[in-house]
C-alpha positions in Angstrom: 112.8 119.8 101.2 111.2 116.7 102.9 111.2 113.3 101.2 109.9 109.9 102.0 109.8 106.6 100.1 106.8 104.5 100.5 105.4 101.3 99.0 101.9 101.7 97.4 99.4 99.7 99.4 96.4 100.6 97.3 95.4 98.0 94.7 96.5 100.2 91.9 95.5 103.8 91.4 92.3 104.0 89.4 90.5 107.3 88.7 88.9 107.5 92.1 92.1 106.9 94.0 94.0 109.3 91.7 91.4 112.0 92.4 91.7 111.4 96.1 95.5 111.6 96.0 95.3 114.9 94.1 92.8 116.2 96.7 95.1 115.2 99.5 98.1 117.0 97.9 96.0 120.1 97.1 95.3 120.7 100.8 98.9 121.8 101.2 100.6 124.9 100.0 103.9 123.1 99.5 105.0 121.9 96.1 104.6 118.1 96.1 106.0 115.7 93.6 106.0 111.9 93.3 108.9 110.1 91.7 109.0 106.6 90.4 112.4 105.7 88.9 113.2 108.4 86.4 109.6 109.8 86.2 108.7 112.7 88.5 105.1 114.2 88.5 103.3 117.0 90.2 101.1 115.4 92.8 98.5 118.1 92.4 98.0 117.3 88.7 95.4 114.7 87.9 97.0 114.1 84.5 100.4 113.8 85.9 99.3 111.3 88.5 97.5 109.3 85.8 100.6 109.3 83.7 102.7 108.0 86.6 100.7 104.8 86.6 101.4 103.6 90.1 100.4 100.1 91.1 100.2 97.9 94.2 103.7 97.3 95.5 105.4 100.1 93.6 107.9 102.1 95.6 107.4 105.9 95.2 109.3 108.8 96.6 107.3 111.7 97.9 109.0 115.1 97.7 107.6 118.3 99.2 109.0 121.7 99.5 107.3 124.5 101.3 105.9 125.7 104.6 103.9 122.6 105.4 106.2 120.0 103.7 106.3 117.7 106.7 102.5 117.4 107.0 102.2 117.1 103.2 104.6 114.2 103.0 103.0 112.4 105.9 99.5 112.8 104.5 100.6 111.6 101.0 102.5 108.7 102.5 99.4 107.6 104.6 97.1 107.8 101.6 99.4 105.9 99.3 100.1 103.2 101.9 96.5 102.5 102.9 94.0 104.8 101.2 93.2 106.9 104.3 93.2 110.7 104.3 93.5 112.8 107.4 
């Protein structure tokens, strides 16, 4: 399992940013979850990501488990920090 904690650099996650984060996560075969405090959501679930309600400046832990976990965590961290996808 690979984990990384990042600070959200996007100005909140509206519907478009949530959809883009789900698309980013869905490119990887690893299981990917985001955790914010005691809440943990599947990063490939649009409803889960909406329920997480991340905002600018929030710290979130990215957890990935699977064959491409390193790449998955890095891609999610990059997206959440600055809104860029690889």
